[in-house]
C-alpha positions as a printed Julia matrix, in Angstrom:
262×3 Matrix{Float64}:
   5.46  -106.4   -26.76
   5.78  -108.37  -30.0
   3.03  -110.97  -30.33
   0.87  -109.42  -27.59
  -2.8   -108.77  -28.2
  -5.62  -106.84  -26.56
  -9.25  -107.97  -26.32
 -12.27  -105.7   -26.03
 -15.94  -105.53  -27.03
 -16.96  -103.23  -29.87
 -20.23  -103.25  -31.77
 -21.47  -106.14  -29.61
 -18.58  -108.29  -30.85
 -15.43  -109.4   -29.1
 -12.29  -108.28  -30.93
  -8.74  -109.48  -30.3
  -6.14  -107.43  -32.16
  -2.33  -107.18  -32.0
  -1.11  -104.31  -29.85
   1.43  -103.56  -32.59
  -1.45  -102.69  -34.92
  -2.74   -99.89  -32.68
  -1.78   -96.33  -33.63
  -3.56   -94.44  -30.87
  -6.49   -94.43  -28.46
  -8.73   -91.4   -27.88
 -11.18   -91.13  -24.96
 -14.48   -89.3   -25.46
 -16.39   -89.26  -22.2
 -16.82   -92.93  -21.24
 -16.02   -94.31  -24.7
 -12.61   -95.18  -26.08
 -11.88   -95.04  -29.81
  -9.09   -97.38  -30.9
  -7.42   -96.39  -34.2
  -5.48   -99.14  -35.95
  -3.15   -99.45  -38.91
  -5.69  -100.59  -41.48
  -7.83   -97.5   -40.86
 -10.39   -99.25  -38.67
 -11.73   -97.5   -35.57
 -13.17   -99.52  -32.71
 -15.48   -97.96  -30.12
 -15.37   -99.64  -26.73
 -16.14   -98.95  -23.07
 -12.71   -99.83  -21.66
 -11.35   -97.18  -19.33
  -8.26   -95.08  -19.96
  -6.47   -96.78  -17.05
  -7.28  -100.21  -18.47
  -5.79   -99.22  -21.82
  -2.65   -97.86  -20.17
  -2.12  -101.14  -18.34
  -2.88  -103.28  -21.4
  -0.84  -101.37  -24.0
   2.37  -101.15  -22.0
   5.49   -99.01  -22.09
   5.65   -98.43  -25.85
   2.7    -96.03  -25.67
   2.88   -92.36  -24.68
   0.19   -90.42  -22.86
  -0.38   -87.17  -24.76
  -2.98   -85.78  -22.36
  -5.68   -86.98  -19.98
  -7.58   -88.7   -22.77
  -5.18   -90.0   -25.42
  -2.46   -92.61  -25.82
  -0.25   -92.95  -28.88
   2.18   -95.65  -29.94
   5.76   -94.38  -29.93
   6.35   -96.49  -33.03
   3.62   -94.57  -34.85
   5.25   -91.17  -34.26
   7.33   -89.73  -37.07
   8.16   -86.41  -35.39
   6.9    -83.91  -32.83
   6.46   -80.29  -33.86
   3.47   -78.14  -32.93
   1.54   -81.38  -33.28
   2.43   -85.05  -33.08
   3.05   -86.2   -36.66
   2.31   -89.86  -37.26
   4.02   -91.99  -39.88
   0.7    -92.51  -41.7
   0.26   -88.75  -42.2
  -2.22   -88.13  -39.38
  -1.56   -85.55  -36.66
  -2.54   -85.43  -33.0
  -2.68   -82.43  -30.72
  -1.03   -82.18  -27.31
  -0.62   -79.59  -24.57
   2.22   -77.28  -25.65
   3.42   -76.92  -22.05
   4.4    -80.59  -22.14
   6.46   -80.41  -25.35
   9.94   -80.88  -23.82
   8.77   -83.72  -21.6
   6.9    -85.35  -24.47
   9.88   -85.18  -26.83
  12.2    -86.6   -24.16
   9.82   -89.51  -23.5
   9.4    -90.16  -27.22
  13.16   -90.25  -27.81
  13.69   -92.64  -24.91
  10.99   -95.03  -26.11
  12.18   -94.85  -29.72
  15.73   -95.68  -28.6
  14.36   -98.76  -26.86
  12.41   -99.78  -29.97
  15.37   -99.19  -32.27
  17.67  -101.17  -29.98
  15.39  -104.17  -30.55
  16.0   -103.86  -34.28
  19.74  -104.22  -33.68
  19.22  -107.44  -31.73
  18.91  -109.78  -34.68
  20.56  -112.39  -36.87
  20.78  -110.3   -40.04
  23.41  -111.19  -42.64
  26.77  -109.6   -41.84
  28.17  -107.51  -44.66
  27.18  -106.67  -48.22
  28.44  -109.99  -49.62
  26.19  -111.9   -47.25
  23.18  -109.88  -48.38
  24.07  -110.54  -52.0
  24.35  -114.25  -51.32
  20.92  -114.21  -49.69
  19.24  -112.37  -52.57
  21.34  -113.62  -55.5
  18.41  -115.31  -57.26
  17.03  -111.79  -57.88
  20.15  -110.58  -59.67
  18.65  -111.02  -63.12
  14.94  -110.43  -62.63
  13.61  -107.54  -64.77
  12.04  -105.75  -61.78
  14.17  -103.34  -59.76
  14.59  -104.7   -56.25
  16.56  -103.51  -53.24
  16.9   -104.31  -49.55
  17.52  -101.18  -47.49
  18.55  -100.69  -43.87
  16.99   -97.74  -42.07
  19.25   -95.16  -40.43
  18.02   -93.46  -37.26
  19.36   -90.23  -35.78
  20.39   -89.66  -32.18
  16.89   -88.23  -31.76
  15.52   -91.65  -32.82
  14.07   -90.4   -36.11
  14.4    -92.19  -39.42
  16.71   -89.93  -41.44
  18.2    -92.08  -44.21
  18.7    -95.61  -45.48
  21.59   -97.75  -46.72
  21.41   -99.97  -49.79
  22.32  -103.51  -48.65
  21.33  -105.31  -51.83
  20.29  -104.26  -55.3
  20.05  -105.83  -58.74
  20.97  -104.48  -62.18
  17.37  -103.39  -62.77
  17.71  -101.16  -59.7
  20.93   -99.65  -61.05
  19.15   -98.78  -64.29
  16.16   -97.16  -62.61
  18.35   -95.24  -60.13
  20.73   -94.24  -62.95
  23.63   -95.27  -60.75
  26.01   -98.29  -60.86
  25.56  -100.93  -58.17
  29.1   -100.47  -56.85
  28.18   -96.9   -55.96
  24.81   -97.84  -54.45
  25.54  -100.89  -52.31
  26.82  -100.12  -48.82
  26.13   -96.41  -49.14
  23.35   -94.21  -47.8
  20.78   -92.67  -50.12
  21.62   -89.09  -49.08
  25.34   -89.59  -49.76
  24.52   -90.52  -53.36
  21.6    -88.19  -54.01
  22.27   -84.82  -52.41
  18.74   -83.63  -53.27
  17.16   -86.41  -51.18
  13.41   -85.99  -50.65
  12.52   -87.18  -47.14
   8.93   -88.07  -48.14
  10.05   -91.67  -48.77
  11.12   -92.1   -45.15
   7.64   -92.29  -43.66
   6.59   -95.29  -45.74
   9.86   -97.13  -45.28
   9.71   -96.41  -41.54
   6.22   -97.92  -41.38
   7.38  -101.05  -43.2
  10.35  -101.43  -40.84
   8.61  -100.7   -37.54
   5.09  -101.99  -38.2
   5.7   -104.72  -40.75
   3.35  -103.12  -43.29
   3.33  -103.65  -47.03
   2.77  -100.28  -48.71
   2.47   -98.91  -52.22
   3.83   -95.46  -53.03
   3.21   -93.61  -56.3
   5.11   -90.34  -56.5
   7.65   -88.3   -58.4
  11.31   -88.79  -57.53
  13.26   -85.54  -58.04
  16.49   -87.43  -57.32
  16.3    -89.37  -60.59
  13.63   -87.35  -62.43
  11.22   -90.29  -62.68
   7.68   -90.97  -61.55
   7.86   -94.14  -59.52
   5.6    -96.83  -58.2
   7.23   -98.45  -55.18
   6.05  -101.47  -53.21
   7.84  -101.75  -49.87
   7.58  -104.48  -47.27
   9.52  -105.75  -44.22
  12.44  -108.13  -44.66
  15.05  -108.33  -41.87
  14.8   -106.44  -38.58
  15.48  -102.78  -39.3
  15.18  -103.39  -43.06
  12.59  -103.29  -45.79
  12.54  -104.53  -49.34
  11.44  -102.31  -52.23
  10.28  -103.09  -55.75
  10.52  -100.03  -58.0
   8.69   -99.4   -61.27
   9.12   -96.47  -63.66
   5.51   -95.49  -64.32
   6.3    -94.21  -67.82
   7.8    -97.56  -68.77
   5.25   -99.8   -67.04
   2.05  -100.84  -68.77
  -0.56  -100.79  -66.02
  -2.65  -103.82  -66.94
  -4.35  -106.52  -64.95
  -1.82  -109.06  -66.16
   1.06  -106.84  -65.12
  -0.4   -106.26  -61.67
  -0.86  -110.0   -61.18
   2.74  -110.6   -62.24
   4.05  -107.98  -59.85
   2.0   -109.44  -56.99
   3.38  -112.89  -57.73
   6.92  -111.52  -57.51
   6.06  -109.73  -54.26
   4.6   -112.89  -52.72
   7.7   -114.82  -53.73
   9.94  -112.15  -52.25
   8.01  -112.2   -48.99
   8.27  -115.98  -48.81
  11.95  -115.88  -49.72
  12.67  -113.31  -47.01
  10.94  -115.4   -44.39
């Protein structure tokens, strides 16, 4: 499905958008409302059947009037929880069937992440990122870990610099090659949703939140790197002077990182 687009008319204009950017589609009478990653909502007159055919196998039918991207789903409880924090309702009688379909589609999606030319081994990752060893901004490349139920449950540090070791209060030899939860037993799973979005959707996201693991308030910018991975720049809010010049400097580093990671 990568690279595929869908074209429809909305607001008297023709729109062509990547299928990967679509979170879900809701039908209301004869109108379809297309919700996408950037928060935009497009109203169009395409039929539900037309959307099913166009969007393909990576979308799940929740009921007679809604389709949701399997990649957008974080978990299924009494509602469908999306990775961006939204929730969608479904018919409770279909819960077992819905969960089974979601797991099957997520396994397919995750298997694509494994089909790649990523560096092999921690030394190879260090060789790739070695020019960031001495930059003053904490940077890491992490590999997402998915459970048998196809949910993002953890991540493994594949690269980190000395600035990361300082902010995490942990030596690099203990971080690299190990999962976050094995190092920090009080792991807060709130980070997973953003990292999952960067990995699956290719988004660049900013997170500002308190980290109980290291007792710091952090600003994190995460973005996709290799398949199944995302890069993260971490800033201790108490130590960072939030100025225009600083923001410009951080953005320059981020742009360089993105270019460096291809």
